[in-house]
C-alpha positions in Angstrom: 111.7 74.0 95.4 113.5 75.0 98.6 111.8 76.9 101.5 112.6 80.4 100.2 111.0 79.8 96.8 108.1 77.9 98.5 107.4 80.9 100.8 107.2 83.2 97.8 105.0 80.8 95.9 102.5 80.6 98.7 102.9 84.2 99.9 103.4 83.3 103.5 106.2 83.5 106.1 109.0 81.2 107.1 107.5 81.0 110.6 104.1 79.8 109.3 105.7 77.2 107.0 108.0 75.9 109.8 105.0 75.8 112.2 103.0 73.7 109.7 106.0 71.4 109.4 106.2 71.1 113.2 102.5 70.3 113.4 103.0 67.8 110.6 100.6 69.5 108.3 103.4 69.8 105.7 105.9 67.0 105.2 108.6 68.2 102.9 111.6 66.1 102.0 115.0 67.0 103.2 117.8 67.5 100.6 121.3 68.2 101.9 119.8 69.2 105.2 117.3 71.7 103.7 113.6 71.3 103.2 112.5 70.6 99.7 108.9 71.1 98.7 106.9 69.4 96.0 103.7 70.3 94.2 102.0 68.0 96.8 103.3 70.1 99.6 102.0 73.2 97.8 98.5 71.6 97.5 98.7 70.6 101.2 99.6 74.2 102.2 96.7 75.6 100.1 94.3 73.2 101.7 95.5 74.2 105.2 95.1 77.9 104.2 91.5 77.3 103.0 90.6 75.6 106.3 92.2 78.3 108.4 90.3 80.9 106.4 87.1 79.1 107.5 88.3 79.6 111.1 89.2 76.0 111.8 91.9 75.6 114.5 95.1 73.8 113.7 94.0 70.8 115.9 90.9 70.2 113.8 92.9 70.6 110.6 95.3 67.9 111.9 92.3 65.6 112.5 91.0 66.2 108.9 94.5 65.5 107.6 94.6 62.2 109.5 91.3 61.2 107.9 93.0 61.5 104.5 94.4 58.0 105.1 90.9 56.8 104.3 90.8 59.2 101.3 87.6 59.2 99.3 85.8 56.7 101.5 82.6 56.9 103.4 84.7 56.6 106.6 86.6 59.8 105.8 83.5 61.7 104.8 81.8 60.7 108.1 84.8 61.7 110.2 85.1 65.0 108.4 81.4 65.7 108.7 81.5 65.1 112.4 84.4 67.6 112.7 82.6 70.2 110.7 79.4 69.7 112.6 81.2 70.2 115.9 82.9 73.3 114.6 79.5 74.6 113.4 78.1 74.1 116.9 81.1 75.9 118.4 80.6 78.8 116.0 76.8 79.0 116.8 77.6 79.1 120.5 80.0 81.9 119.9 77.4 83.8 117.7 74.9 83.4 120.5 77.3 84.8 123.0 78.2 87.7 120.8 74.5 88.4 120.1 73.9 88.6 123.8 76.8 91.0 124.3 75.6 93.1 121.4 72.1 93.4 122.9 73.5 94.4 126.3 75.7 97.0 124.7 72.8 98.3 122.7 70.7 98.6 125.9 73.5 100.4 127.6 73.9 102.7 124.5 70.2 103.5 124.7 70.3 104.2 128.4 73.2 106.6 127.9 71.5 108.4 125.0 68.4 108.9 127.1 70.4 110.4 129.9 72.0 112.8 127.4 68.7 114.0 126.0 
C-alpha cells in the first residue's frame, strides 16, 4: 500500500509516518519514487506506537529496534531489559519530583485557605 492508504490504516498523519521513516523506525520500499508499505511496515508502526504510548522517547525506541538484529536471543532481551530499567529509573525520578511539587503546592494551598478563614 502507498503512503495515503497506510496513513488511513494506522490512523496517523503523513508527518508522523515521514518522521518515523527519517528516524529509520520504518523502512518502506520505494516504487516509482513513492513509498510502498508492507504488512511488516504496518507491524513496525504499531510496535513504535505501543512503545510511544508507554512514554518511551524515539531514541530509546531506536535502540530497541537496533536490538532486533539479535531477535529472540538472550542478548536482545538483556539489552532491552537494560533500556526498560533505565526508563523506569527516569520515570521514578520524575514521579519523585512531581510528588515534591505536589506537596509544596498542597502546603501553599493550605496556607492560603488558613488566611482566608
